[in-house]
N, CA and C atoms as an extended XYZ file, in Angstrom:
363
Properties=species:S:1:pos:R:3:atomname:S:1:resname:S:1:resid:I:1 pbc="F F F"
N      -139.605      -20.920      -70.532 N   MET     1
C      -139.398      -20.433      -71.888 CA  MET     1
C      -138.379      -19.284      -71.863 C   MET     1
N      -137.424      -19.321      -72.763 N   GLN     2
C      -136.373      -18.316      -72.823 CA  GLN     2
C      -136.728      -17.255      -73.873 C   GLN     2
N      -136.469      -15.984      -73.571 N   ALA     3
C      -136.741      -14.883      -74.493 CA  ALA     3
C      -135.840      -14.999      -75.723 C   ALA     3
N      -136.355      -14.617      -76.891 N   PRO     4
C      -135.530      -14.658      -78.109 CA  PRO     4
C      -134.544      -13.490      -78.129 C   PRO     4
N      -133.314      -13.793      -77.775 N   ILE     5
C      -132.258      -12.779      -77.732 CA  ILE     5
C      -131.149      -13.200      -78.676 C   ILE     5
N      -130.756      -12.288      -79.552 N   LEU     6
C      -129.651      -12.537      -80.465 CA  LEU     6
C      -128.380      -11.997      -79.816 C   LEU     6
N      -127.359      -12.796      -79.740 N   ARG     7
C      -126.096      -12.411      -79.110 CA  ARG     7
C      -125.094      -11.928      -80.162 C   ARG     7
N      -124.387      -10.877      -79.828 N   ALA     8
C      -123.317      -10.382      -80.698 CA  ALA     8
C      -122.047      -11.182      -80.438 C   ALA     8
N      -121.333      -11.506      -81.484 N   TYR     9
C      -120.047      -12.203      -81.385 CA  TYR     9
C      -118.981      -11.326      -82.046 C   TYR     9
N      -118.298      -10.485      -81.261 N   PRO    10
C      -117.331       -9.541      -81.827 CA  PRO    10
C      -116.295      -10.180      -82.750 C   PRO    10
N      -115.957      -11.432      -82.534 N   ALA    11
C      -114.977      -12.104      -83.391 CA  ALA    11
C      -115.497      -12.298      -84.814 C   ALA    11
N      -116.799      -12.156      -85.013 N   ALA    12
C      -117.397      -12.315      -86.338 CA  ALA    12
C      -117.326      -11.036      -87.174 C   ALA    12
N      -116.768       -9.960      -86.604 N   GLU    13
C      -116.634       -8.708      -87.355 CA  GLU    13
C      -115.738       -8.931      -88.571 C   GLU    13
N      -116.129       -8.361      -89.724 N   VAL    14
C      -115.342       -8.494      -90.951 CA  VAL    14
C      -115.043       -7.108      -91.526 C   VAL    14
N      -113.880       -6.975      -92.137 N   LEU    15
C      -113.511       -5.757      -92.851 CA  LEU    15
C      -113.969       -5.922      -94.288 C   LEU    15
N      -114.826       -5.010      -94.748 N   THR    16
C      -115.360       -5.106      -96.101 CA  THR    16
C      -114.479       -4.357      -97.103 C   THR    16
N      -114.713       -4.603      -98.392 N   ASP    17
C      -114.014       -3.873      -99.449 CA  ASP    17
C      -114.359       -2.385      -99.407 C   ASP    17
N      -115.446       -2.067      -98.745 N   GLU    18
C      -115.903       -0.683      -98.599 CA  GLU    18
C      -115.055        0.095      -97.591 C   GLU    18
N      -114.146       -0.593      -96.873 N   ARG    19
C      -113.260       -0.017      -95.846 CA  ARG    19
C      -113.990        0.232      -94.525 C   ARG    19
N      -114.928       -0.650      -94.236 N   CYS    20
C      -115.750       -0.538      -93.034 CA  CYS    20
C      -115.797       -1.913      -92.367 C   CYS    20
N      -115.649       -1.950      -91.049 N   HIS    21
C      -115.762       -3.194      -90.288 CA  HIS    21
C      -117.247       -3.408      -89.974 C   HIS    21
N      -117.759       -4.583      -90.279 N   ILE    22
C      -119.183       -4.884      -90.084 CA  ILE    22
C      -119.346       -6.100      -89.182 C   ILE    22
N      -120.236       -5.954      -88.216 N   LEU    23
C      -120.643       -7.066      -87.363 CA  LEU    23
C      -122.153       -7.198      -87.497 C   LEU    23
N      -122.602       -8.249      -88.167 N   GLU    24
C      -124.040       -8.486      -88.323 CA  GLU    24
C      -124.631       -8.837      -86.967 C   GLU    24
N      -125.643       -8.088      -86.555 N   LEU    25
C      -126.315       -8.347      -85.289 CA  LEU    25
C      -127.628       -9.090      -85.499 C   LEU    25
N      -128.311       -8.778      -86.593 N   SER    26
C      -129.577       -9.431      -86.923 CA  SER    26
C      -129.797       -9.311      -88.416 C   SER    26
N      -129.684      -10.433      -89.115 N   ASN    27
C      -129.914      -10.448      -90.558 CA  ASN    27
C      -130.253      -11.883      -90.949 C   ASN    27
N      -131.553      -12.136      -91.103 N   SER    28
C      -132.002      -13.501      -91.335 CA  SER    28
C      -133.206      -13.519      -92.262 C   SER    28
N      -133.287      -14.520      -93.132 N   PRO    29
C      -134.490      -14.672      -93.956 CA  PRO    29
C      -135.754      -14.846      -93.101 C   PRO    29
N      -135.585      -15.273      -91.850 N   ASP    30
C      -136.735      -15.416      -90.951 CA  ASP    30
C      -137.295      -14.068      -90.510 C   ASP    30
N      -136.531      -12.997      -90.717 N   ASP    31
C      -136.969      -11.639      -90.370 CA  ASP    31
C      -136.657      -10.729      -91.558 C   ASP    31
N      -137.388      -10.886      -92.671 N   PRO    32
C      -137.034      -10.186      -93.907 CA  PRO    32
C      -137.292       -8.684      -93.887 C   PRO    32
N      -138.027       -8.189      -92.893 N   GLN    33
C      -138.381       -6.769      -92.882 CA  GLN    33
C      -137.229       -5.856      -92.491 C   GLN    33
N      -136.215       -6.385      -91.771 N   MET    34
C      -135.177       -5.508      -91.252 CA  MET    34
C      -133.895       -6.276      -90.936 C   MET    34
N      -132.775       -5.577      -91.028 N   SER    35
C      -131.508       -6.115      -90.533 CA  SER    35
C      -130.801       -5.020      -89.742 C   SER    35
N      -129.932       -5.456      -88.834 N   ILE    36
C      -129.157       -4.528      -88.009 CA  ILE    36
C      -127.702       -5.005      -88.005 C   ILE    36
N      -126.800       -4.086      -88.306 N   ALA    37
C      -125.370       -4.387      -88.234 CA  ALA    37
C      -124.683       -3.260      -87.466 C   ALA    37
N      -123.605       -3.618      -86.759 N   ARG    38
C      -122.760       -2.593      -86.157 CA  ARG    38
C      -121.635       -2.319      -87.137 C   ARG    38
N      -121.455       -1.056      -87.466 N   ALA    39
C      -120.393       -0.666      -88.390 CA  ALA    39
C      -119.336        0.118      -87.618 C   ALA    39
N      -118.093       -0.055      -88.053 N   ARG    40
C      -116.974        0.645      -87.409 CA  ARG    40
C      -116.017        1.116      -88.493 C   ARG    40
N      -115.746        2.418      -88.491 N   VAL    41
C      -114.824        3.018      -89.456 CA  VAL    41
C      -113.653        3.590      -88.667 C   VAL    41
N      -112.454        3.216      -89.055 N   GLU    42
C      -111.256        3.647      -88.349 CA  GLU    42
C      -110.949        5.119      -88.622 C   GLU    42
N      -110.210        5.778      -87.716 N   PRO    43
C      -109.860        7.190      -87.898 CA  PRO    43
C      -109.171        7.439      -89.243 C   PRO    43
N      -109.592        8.518      -89.891 N   GLY    44
C      -108.989        8.907      -91.164 CA  GLY    44
C      -109.502        8.154      -92.379 C   GLY    44
N      -110.393        7.192      -92.191 N   VAL    45
C      -110.891        6.371      -93.301 CA  VAL    45
C      -112.214        6.932      -93.813 C   VAL    45
N      -112.358        6.936      -95.135 N   THR    46
C      -113.622        7.259      -95.800 CA  THR    46
C      -114.071        6.011      -96.534 C   THR    46
N      -115.317        5.618      -96.326 N   THR    47
C      -115.824        4.441      -97.026 CA  THR    47
C      -115.978        4.753      -98.512 C   THR    47
N      -116.087        3.711      -99.305 N   ARG    48
C      -116.286        3.870     -100.742 CA  ARG    48
C      -117.699        4.372     -101.014 C   ARG    48
N      -117.845        5.148     -102.087 N   TRP    49
C      -119.190        5.497     -102.538 CA  TRP    49
C      -119.910        4.197     -102.876 C   TRP    49
N      -121.129        4.071     -102.366 N   HIS    50
C      -121.918        2.869     -102.644 CA  HIS    50
C      -123.394        3.201     -102.500 C   HIS    50
N      -124.230        2.269     -102.915 N   ARG    51
C      -125.675        2.385     -102.724 CA  ARG    51
C      -126.202        0.997     -102.411 C   ARG    51
N      -127.375        0.959     -101.793 N   VAL    52
C      -128.039       -0.312     -101.516 CA  VAL    52
C      -129.391       -0.257     -102.211 C   VAL    52
N      -129.535       -1.062     -103.252 N   ALA    53
C      -130.728       -1.029     -104.094 CA  ALA    53
C      -131.982       -1.370     -103.299 C   ALA    53
N      -132.997       -0.535     -103.482 N   ASP    54
C      -134.330       -0.789     -102.920 CA  ASP    54
C      -134.328       -1.000     -101.407 C   ASP    54
N      -133.386       -0.382     -100.703 N   THR    55
C      -133.251       -0.568      -99.257 CA  THR    55
C      -133.068        0.778      -98.576 C   THR    55
N      -133.942        1.082      -97.624 N   LEU    56
C      -133.790        2.279      -96.805 CA  LEU    56
C      -132.815        1.959      -95.679 C   LEU    56
N      -131.800        2.797      -95.532 N   GLU    57
C      -130.835        2.606      -94.450 CA  GLU    57
C      -130.963        3.738      -93.442 C   GLU    57
N      -130.750        3.386      -92.189 N   ARG    58
C      -130.667        4.363      -91.118 CA  ARG    58
C      -129.370        4.093      -90.377 C   ARG    58
N      -128.548        5.112      -90.245 N   TYR    59
C      -127.339        5.001      -89.437 CA  TYR    59
C      -127.642        5.660      -88.099 C   TYR    59
N      -127.462        4.917      -87.022 N   VAL    60
C      -127.602        5.466      -85.678 CA  VAL    60
C      -126.182        5.595      -85.127 C   VAL    60
N      -125.709        6.825      -85.031 N   ILE    61
C      -124.324        7.057      -84.623 CA  ILE    61
C      -124.201        6.820      -83.117 C   ILE    61
N      -123.304        5.895      -82.744 N   LEU    62
C      -123.103        5.540      -81.342 CA  LEU    62
C      -121.886        6.208      -80.725 C   LEU    62
N      -120.814        6.362      -81.515 N   ASP    63
C      -119.567        6.894      -80.972 CA  ASP    63
C      -118.736        7.479      -82.102 C   ASP    63
N      -118.043        8.570      -81.811 N   GLY    64
C      -117.153        9.173      -82.788 CA  GLY    64
C      -117.796       10.325      -83.534 C   GLY    64
N      -117.023       10.851      -84.487 N   VAL    65
C      -117.462       11.980      -85.309 CA  VAL    65
C      -117.200       11.630      -86.765 C   VAL    65
N      -118.181       11.890      -87.615 N   GLY    66
C      -118.035       11.570      -89.027 CA  GLY    66
C      -118.530       12.687      -89.916 C   GLY    66
N      -118.288       12.502      -91.201 N   ARG    67
C      -118.808       13.396      -92.238 CA  ARG    67
C      -119.604       12.521      -93.200 C   ARG    67
N      -120.902       12.744      -93.264 N   MET    68
C      -121.805       11.922      -94.064 CA  MET    68
C      -122.084       12.611      -95.386 C   MET    68
N      -122.024       11.837      -96.467 N   GLU    69
C      -122.375       12.337      -97.790 CA  GLU    69
C      -123.450       11.414      -98.363 C   GLU    69
N      -124.566       12.020      -98.778 N   ILE    70
C      -125.692       11.274      -99.324 CA  ILE    70
C      -126.116       11.944     -100.623 C   ILE    70
N      -126.030       11.214     -101.730 N   GLY    71
C      -126.456       11.747     -103.018 CA  GLY    71
C      -125.833       13.093     -103.302 C   GLY    71
N      -126.671       14.062     -103.694 N   ASP    72
C      -126.187       15.399     -104.027 CA  ASP    72
C      -126.320       16.387     -102.871 C   ASP    72
N      -126.697       15.902     -101.683 N   TYR    73
C      -126.772       16.780     -100.516 CA  TYR    73
C      -125.364       17.202     -100.110 C   TYR    73
N      -125.219       18.398      -99.521 N   PRO    74
C      -123.888       18.781      -99.035 CA  PRO    74
C      -123.469       17.882      -97.874 C   PRO    74
N      -122.165       17.631      -97.716 N   PRO    75
C      -121.683       16.811      -96.595 CA  PRO    75
C      -122.112       17.429      -95.264 C   PRO    75
N      -122.410       16.560      -94.290 N   GLN    76
C      -122.803       17.024      -92.963 CA  GLN    76
C      -122.047       16.240      -91.905 C   GLN    76
N      -121.659       16.938      -90.836 N   GLU    77
C      -121.005       16.265      -89.712 CA  GLU    77
C      -122.058       15.494      -88.926 C   GLU    77
N      -121.672       14.306      -88.458 N   VAL    78
C      -122.547       13.488      -87.616 CA  VAL    78
C      -121.774       13.092      -86.367 C   VAL    78
N      -122.537       12.875      -85.287 N   GLN    79
C      -121.923       12.505      -84.006 CA  GLN    79
C      -122.891       11.629      -83.230 C   GLN    79
N      -122.445       11.143      -82.085 N   ALA    80
C      -123.251       10.251      -81.252 CA  ALA    80
C      -124.637       10.843      -81.013 C   ALA    80
N      -125.654       10.015      -81.218 N   GLY    81
C      -127.034       10.419      -81.027 CA  GLY    81
C      -127.748       10.783      -82.316 C   GLY    81
N      -126.999       11.054      -83.379 N   ASP    82
C      -127.624       11.399      -84.662 CA  ASP    82
C      -128.156       10.152      -85.358 C   ASP    82
N      -129.244       10.343      -86.104 N   VAL    83
C      -129.797        9.287      -86.960 CA  VAL    83
C      -129.764        9.818      -88.385 C   VAL    83
N      -129.116        9.083      -89.269 N   VAL    84
C      -128.978        9.461      -90.667 CA  VAL    84
C      -129.936        8.602      -91.487 C   VAL    84
N      -130.772        9.250      -92.303 N   MET    85
C      -131.711        8.531      -93.164 CA  MET    85
C      -131.146        8.516      -94.585 C   MET    85
N      -130.941        7.327      -95.125 N   ILE    86
C      -130.380        7.180      -96.463 CA  ILE    86
C      -131.445        6.526      -97.344 C   ILE    86
N      -131.990        7.273      -98.309 N   PRO    87
C      -133.056        6.725      -99.151 CA  PRO    87
C      -132.575        5.522      -99.968 C   PRO    87
N      -133.505        4.672     -100.359 N   PRO    88
C      -133.149        3.506     -101.183 CA  PRO    88
C      -132.444        3.916     -102.471 C   PRO    88
N      -131.416        3.172     -102.815 N   SER    89
C      -130.697        3.292     -104.090 CA  SER    89
C      -129.952        4.612     -104.274 C   SER    89
N      -129.729        5.381     -103.199 N   VAL    90
C      -129.010        6.652     -103.288 CA  VAL    90
C      -127.567        6.428     -102.836 C   VAL    90
N      -126.614        6.982     -103.595 N   ARG    91
C      -125.200        6.785     -103.260 CA  ARG    91
C      -124.876        7.488     -101.958 C   ARG    91
N      -123.871        6.927     -101.262 N   GLN    92
C      -123.525        7.411      -99.935 CA  GLN    92
C      -122.104        7.001      -99.584 C   GLN    92
N      -121.550        7.737      -98.638 N   ARG    93
C      -120.292        7.341      -98.006 CA  ARG    93
C      -120.177        8.124      -96.709 C   ARG    93
N      -119.323        7.603      -95.820 N   ILE    94
C      -119.110        8.269      -94.536 CA  ILE    94
C      -117.617        8.270      -94.246 C   ILE    94
N      -117.141        9.384      -93.689 N   ALA    95
C      -115.729        9.523      -93.333 CA  ALA    95
C      -115.617        9.670      -91.823 C   ALA    95
N      -114.615        9.040      -91.262 N   ASN    96
C      -114.315        9.227      -89.845 CA  ASN    96
C      -113.365       10.414      -89.749 C   ASN    96
N      -113.849       11.514      -89.166 N   VAL    97
C      -113.038       12.719      -89.045 CA  VAL    97
C      -112.578       12.948      -87.603 C   VAL    97
N      -112.795       11.951      -86.745 N   GLY    98
C      -112.409       12.063      -85.341 CA  GLY    98
C      -111.122       11.308      -85.032 C   GLY    98
N      -110.750       11.309      -83.767 N   ALA    99
C      -109.522       10.660      -83.322 CA  ALA    99
C      -109.707        9.181      -83.000 C   ALA    99
N      -110.941        8.763      -82.681 N   GLY   100
C      -111.228        7.366      -82.357 CA  GLY   100
C      -112.124        6.745      -83.413 C   GLY   100
N      -112.472        5.486      -83.205 N   ASP   101
C      -113.352        4.799      -84.149 CA  ASP   101
C      -114.705        5.498      -84.245 C   ASP   101
N      -115.277        5.518      -85.445 N   LEU   102
C      -116.648        5.952      -85.681 CA  LEU   102
C      -117.487        4.680      -85.670 C   LEU   102
N      -118.440        4.595      -84.745 N   VAL   103
C      -119.236        3.380      -84.572 CA  VAL   103
C      -120.708        3.742      -84.727 C   VAL   103
N      -121.419        2.952      -85.518 N   PHE   104
C      -122.839        3.211      -85.719 CA  PHE   104
C      -123.575        1.916      -86.043 C   PHE   104
N      -124.879        1.942      -85.810 N   LEU   105
C      -125.737        0.848      -86.249 CA  LEU   105
C      -126.232        1.172      -87.645 C   LEU   105
N      -126.239        0.185      -88.514 N   ALA   106
C      -126.831        0.309      -89.842 CA  ALA   106
C      -128.091       -0.554      -89.833 C   ALA   106
N      -129.232        0.117      -89.879 N   ILE   107
C      -130.518       -0.569      -89.841 CA  ILE   107
C      -131.125       -0.483      -91.235 C   ILE   107
N      -131.370       -1.623      -91.843 N   CYS   108
C      -131.859       -1.676      -93.219 CA  CYS   108
C      -133.267       -2.246      -93.277 C   CYS   108
N      -134.120       -1.597      -94.081 N   THR   109
C      -135.455       -2.126      -94.363 CA  THR   109
C      -135.687       -2.071      -95.862 C   THR   109
N      -136.032       -3.182      -96.508 N   PRO   110
C      -135.997       -4.524      -95.934 CA  PRO   110
C      -134.564       -4.913      -95.571 C   PRO   110
N      -134.395       -6.132      -95.064 N   ARG   111
C      -133.086       -6.558      -94.577 CA  ARG   111
C      -132.030       -6.460      -95.675 C   ARG   111
N      -130.779       -6.214      -95.263 N   PHE   112
C      -129.666       -6.126      -96.193 CA  PHE   112
C      -129.392       -7.483      -96.830 C   PHE   112
N      -129.230       -7.469      -98.148 N   LYS   113
C      -128.789       -8.647      -98.897 CA  LYS   113
C      -127.576       -8.239      -99.714 C   LYS   113
N      -126.524       -9.052      -99.726 N   PRO   114
C      -125.304       -8.677     -100.461 CA  PRO   114
C      -125.554       -8.312     -101.927 C   PRO   114
N      -126.509       -8.969     -102.547 N   GLU   115
C      -126.762       -8.678     -103.975 CA  GLU   115
C      -127.376       -7.290     -104.190 C   GLU   115
N      -127.846       -6.632     -103.146 N   ALA   116
C      -128.387       -5.272     -103.258 CA  ALA   116
C      -127.294       -4.209     -103.190 C   ALA   116
N      -126.110       -4.591     -102.720 N   TYR   117
C      -124.992       -3.649     -102.600 CA  TYR   117
C      -124.426       -3.331     -103.970 C   TYR   117
N      -124.211       -2.036     -104.235 N   GLU   118
C      -123.630       -1.597     -105.495 CA  GLU   118
C      -122.497       -0.612     -105.213 C   GLU   118
N      -121.309       -0.913     -105.698 N   ASP   119
C      -120.189        0.011     -105.592 CA  ASP   119
C      -120.472        1.187     -106.533 C   ASP   119
N      -120.290        2.405     -106.060 N   ALA   120
C      -120.599        3.592     -106.872 CA  ALA   120
C      -119.370        4.495     -107.059 C   ALA   120
N      -118.177        3.938     -106.878 N   GLU   121
C      -116.948        4.719     -107.054 CA  GLU   121
C      -116.734        5.002     -108.525 C   GLU   121
């Protein structure tokens, strides 16, 4: 019996209208409680203000330096090892303020569905 392992396929990465490269690592109706995506923001780029309805997001910063903005909280710098908690339906954006790519995992509960995404620009 083989262990259930989901493989990442880097060629499946897509650039979204939000100005963020996304690689879905785990997002399936068979696992509705959670989804995991790898996000990548290029140097000098700030994502669009957006919110995800009824979905708690956690950003686990893997590489790079960013500036996170969540709702009315003051902007905060984030770096590798930080975990950012984004409450459901709260507007957010992240800027890459470093010299290299800003890379993080976006973990959503329940799982991310495109219809939950709302542009907040």
